[in-house]
C-alpha positions in Angstrom: 74.2 135.3 98.0 73.8 130.9 96.8 76.8 129.8 94.5 76.6 127.0 92.0 78.7 126.0 89.3 76.3 123.9 88.2 72.9 125.8 87.6 71.8 123.5 85.7 69.2 121.1 88.4 68.7 123.4 90.8 65.2 125.3 91.8 63.4 127.1 93.5 63.7 131.4 94.4 64.6 133.7 97.5 63.9 136.7 98.1 66.4 138.9 99.5 65.4 142.5 100.7 68.1 145.2 102.2 66.2 148.5 104.3 67.8 150.9 105.5 68.2 151.8 109.6 69.3 154.3 111.7 71.9 154.4 114.6 69.8 155.7 116.6 67.9 152.3 116.2 70.2 150.5 116.7 71.6 151.9 119.7 67.6 151.7 121.1 67.3 147.9 120.4 70.6 147.8 122.2 69.2 148.6 125.0 66.3 147.4 124.9 67.3 144.1 125.1 69.8 144.9 127.8 66.9 145.8 130.3 65.1 142.6 128.7 67.9 140.4 129.8 68.1 142.3 133.5 64.1 141.9 133.5 64.4 138.5 132.7 67.5 137.5 135.1 65.5 138.9 138.1 62.2 137.1 137.8 61.3 134.0 138.3 61.4 130.9 135.5 58.8 131.1 133.3 57.4 128.0 131.4 57.4 127.2 128.1 54.1 127.9 126.9 54.9 131.5 129.0 57.5 132.7 126.9 56.0 131.3 123.8 53.5 134.3 124.4 56.3 136.8 125.1 58.1 136.5 121.7 54.9 136.8 120.0 53.8 140.0 121.5 57.3 141.4 120.5 57.1 141.2 116.2 60.4 142.3 116.0 60.3 141.3 111.8 57.3 143.4 111.8 60.1 145.9 111.7 62.4 144.7 109.3 59.9 143.6 106.5 61.3 144.3 103.1 60.4 147.7 101.5 62.2 147.4 98.2 62.1 142.9 97.6 64.6 142.1 95.5 63.5 138.7 93.2 66.3 136.0 92.9 65.7 133.1 90.8 67.3 130.7 87.8 67.2 133.7 85.1 68.5 135.9 86.9 71.5 134.8 88.7 73.8 135.7 86.2 73.6 139.5 86.5 73.3 138.9 89.9 75.5 140.6 91.5 75.8 143.1 94.2 75.5 146.9 92.8 71.7 145.0 93.1 71.3 145.7 96.7 72.0 150.2 97.8 74.8 150.0 100.4 75.9 152.7 103.0 79.0 151.8 104.7 77.4 153.3 108.0 75.2 150.7 108.2 76.0 147.4 106.4 76.9 144.1 107.5 79.5 141.5 105.5 79.1 138.4 106.6 81.5 135.9 105.0 80.4 131.9 105.0 81.9 129.5 103.1 80.7 128.3 99.7 80.4 124.8 99.0 80.9 123.5 95.5 84.1 125.6 95.5 84.8 122.6 91.6 83.3 122.4 88.8 80.4 119.5 88.9 82.4 117.3 86.7 85.7 117.3 88.8 83.7 116.5 91.3 81.9 113.4 89.9 85.8 112.7 88.7 86.8 112.6 92.3 84.3 110.0 93.6 84.6 107.7 90.6 88.6 107.7 91.5 87.1 107.1 95.8 85.0 104.1 94.2 87.5 102.8 91.7 89.9 102.4 95.2 87.2 101.1 96.7 86.7 97.8 94.5 88.9 95.7 96.4 90.5 92.0 94.8 90.1 88.7 97.2 93.8 89.4 97.8 95.7 91.7 100.0 96.8 93.3 97.0 96.4 95.8 94.0 92.1 97.2 93.4 91.1 95.7 90.5 92.1 96.3 86.4 95.5 97.1 88.2 98.9 95.9 87.5 101.2 94.8 91.0 104.4 96.3 90.1 107.9 96.2 92.6 105.8 93.8 95.1 106.2 90.3 96.3 103.4 88.4 94.8 103.8 84.8 95.6 106.3 82.5 96.2 106.9 78.5 97.1 109.6 76.5 99.1 111.2 73.1 96.7 113.4 70.1 98.8 116.6 69.6 96.7 118.5 66.7 97.7 122.4 66.6 97.4 121.9 63.0 94.9 119.7 64.7 92.2 121.6 64.5 89.6 121.3 65.4 85.3 120.8 62.7 83.7 121.8 63.5 79.9 119.2 61.2 78.6 117.1 61.7 80.8 117.5 65.7 81.9 116.6 67.2 83.6 114.5 64.1 85.2 113.4 65.2 89.0 115.2 68.7 89.3 113.3 70.8 91.9 112.4 73.4 89.1 110.9 77.1 89.0 108.1 78.0 85.7 108.1 82.1 84.9 104.0 81.5 83.3 103.2 84.8 84.3 104.0 86.2 80.7 106.2 88.5 81.5 109.6 88.5 83.1 109.9 88.0 86.9 112.6 88.6 89.3 113.4 84.9 91.5 114.7 85.3 95.3 115.9 82.2 96.4 117.0 81.3 100.0 118.5 78.4 101.1 118.3 76.5 104.5 120.2 73.3 105.9 123.5 71.8 105.3 124.4 68.0 102.4 127.6 67.4 101.6 128.9 66.2 98.0 130.5 63.0 98.8 131.5 59.9 101.6 135.6 60.7 100.9 137.8 62.1 103.7 136.8 65.6 103.5 134.4 66.0 100.7 132.0 64.3 103.3 131.9 68.1 105.7 128.3 68.6 106.1 127.9 73.0 104.1 125.4 74.9 103.8 124.7 76.2 99.9 127.7 78.3 99.3 129.6 75.4 99.0 132.1 73.3 100.5 134.9 76.4 100.0 137.8 74.6 102.0 137.8 71.7 98.8 137.0 75.1 95.7 140.8 75.5 94.6 141.7 71.7 95.0 138.5 71.0 92.7 139.0 74.5 90.5 142.7 72.3 90.0 140.3 69.3 89.3 138.4 71.0 86.1 135.9 67.4 86.9 132.6 69.9 88.6 129.5 70.3 87.0 130.1 73.8 87.0 133.6 74.6 87.1 134.3 77.4 88.6 132.1 77.5 91.7 132.5 75.4 94.8 131.6 72.2 95.2 128.8 71.5 96.6 127.6 75.1 96.0 123.4 75.0 95.7 123.3 76.3 91.9 120.5 77.5 89.9 121.1 76.6 86.1 119.1 76.5 82.8 119.2 74.0 79.8 119.5 75.3 76.7 120.1 72.1 73.9 122.7 70.1 75.7 124.5 73.1 77.7 123.6 74.5 81.1 123.9 77.6 81.9 124.0 79.0 85.4 122.1 81.2 87.0 123.3 81.6 90.6 124.2 80.7 92.8 124.9 80.4 96.1 122.6 80.0 99.9 121.2 83.6 98.5 120.0 84.5 94.8 118.5 86.8 93.1 117.7 86.4 89.7 115.2 87.2 86.5 112.9 84.8 84.4 112.0 85.4 80.7 108.2 84.0 79.8 108.2 80.5 79.5 111.8 80.5 80.9 112.6 77.5 83.9 115.2 77.2 86.7 116.6 74.1 87.5 118.6 73.2 91.3 121.5 71.3 92.0 124.4 70.5 94.3 127.3 71.3 92.3 129.4 68.1 92.1 131.5 65.9 89.0 129.5 64.5 86.9 128.6 60.1 87.9 129.4 60.5 91.6 126.2 61.6 92.8 124.4 58.4 94.4 127.8 58.8 97.3 125.4 62.5 98.0 123.7 63.0 101.7 121.0 65.2 103.0 119.4 67.8 101.5 118.3 71.8 101.2 114.8 73.5 101.8 115.0 76.2 99.2 112.2 79.1 99.8 111.5 81.2 97.2 109.5 84.5 96.5 109.0 86.4 92.5 107.7 89.6 91.7 107.6 91.3 88.9 109.8 92.9 86.6 
């Protein structure tokens, strides 16, 4: 039986017939086949034309000509069933075949559309076109933060390196600092340190309470925002993670005493990456 869930676009018809075949006839035909195989194995090879001539003389198909044909067309497919044909358990042969159409045609079209959408890949190795990339690093950059960069109140933020969120939605920024610097030329503070800062002098500077960002080690790399005349620390150290709202800017600086940046030396390389929150 030919099955399809969407019949309006099918064409043509198939004529099916079931004819009774006696068990005696099946046994006789089986014996004839055995004799034919034995005869062919004993005889010399035949040419293609000789084999064709023998097959034509057999005329087996004449015996199986339908006696009671059943016409199958588009008009009676809905009423066609196994009861349309005579059946006999003693001689019937049941064949099982896969059905091509398992889902409705509308579902097939939906699947095809989904596949085609996935194939529409953007030029960048990101997500397909018309989709939003979520929680995956998309872009980054590199900044050089010099130890003698400072915040001039009359010209804030001056030349300070910065990152601005221009994506229109909140982002998460990951920062890693490389290199060493110091926060002065005097004995003790001349020591070169990483972006973590001079931890050996933190207690001393906390007691003097004169660092730009109090409570943070001197010479630490600080990421901060400017709100009017106030500087608000976002993060500090050689590894930082913070979030920026749309339009928000973060600046980077060496944590030192205001007015004493000119004697600092060296710089840090800041590599950063961002992703949508």
